[in-house]
C-alpha positions in Angstrom: 248.5 222.2 78.1 244.9 221.0 77.8 243.7 224.1 79.6 245.6 226.3 77.1 244.0 224.5 74.2 240.5 224.7 75.7 240.7 228.4 76.3 242.6 229.4 73.2 239.7 231.4 71.7 239.5 233.6 74.9 243.2 233.7 75.8 245.6 232.5 73.0 249.0 231.3 74.1 252.2 230.5 72.2 254.1 227.4 73.6 257.8 227.5 73.4 259.9 224.3 73.1 262.3 223.9 76.1 266.0 223.7 75.4 268.5 223.1 78.2 270.5 226.2 78.7 274.2 226.2 78.1 276.7 228.1 80.3 278.1 231.2 78.6 280.2 234.2 79.6 278.6 237.6 79.3 279.6 241.1 80.3 277.6 243.8 82.1 278.4 247.3 83.3 278.6 247.8 87.1 277.6 251.4 87.7 278.7 251.3 91.3 282.3 250.3 90.4 282.2 252.1 87.0 283.6 249.1 85.3 282.7 246.2 82.9 282.2 242.9 84.8 282.1 239.4 83.5 279.7 236.7 84.6 279.1 233.0 83.7 275.4 232.3 83.5 272.5 230.6 81.8 270.2 232.4 79.4 266.5 232.3 79.1 264.9 233.8 76.0 261.3 235.2 76.3 259.6 236.1 73.0 256.8 238.7 73.2 254.0 238.5 70.6 251.4 241.1 69.9 248.2 240.6 67.9 247.7 243.1 65.1 244.8 243.3 62.6 241.1 243.0 63.0 238.8 240.0 63.2 239.9 237.1 61.0 242.8 239.1 59.7 244.4 239.4 63.2 247.8 237.7 63.3 250.5 237.4 66.0 253.6 239.4 65.3 256.9 239.0 67.2 257.4 242.3 69.0 260.7 241.5 70.7 262.7 239.1 72.8 264.1 239.6 76.3 267.2 237.6 77.3 267.6 237.0 81.0 271.1 235.7 82.1 271.2 234.3 85.6 274.4 233.4 87.5 275.6 229.8 86.9 275.1 228.8 90.5 271.4 230.0 90.6 268.4 228.0 89.4 265.6 230.5 89.8 265.2 233.2 87.2 262.1 235.2 88.3 262.7 237.9 90.8 266.5 237.5 90.7 268.3 240.7 91.7 271.7 239.7 90.3 270.5 238.7 86.8 271.3 240.5 83.6 268.2 241.6 81.5 268.9 242.5 77.9 266.6 243.2 74.9 267.6 241.2 71.8 267.6 242.2 68.1 268.5 240.6 64.8 
């Protein structure tokens, strides 16, 4: 975290508080079977911020959120071929 603070002027970062993921049931469409499937999994939410404005008026704006649902028996999220990726909206 110290590195992020030291280099904030050149490469600002937003830190997100960690919350342990709860198991939930979600549905997805299997195009090979042409059917809706159900999967129990853990969700990770990734907010995407973009800076808009010029100079001192520049401000971060939430651009969107990506939800990644990985199967309950898996621990790794990055590069998972059987995860569900879904954009989120309010």
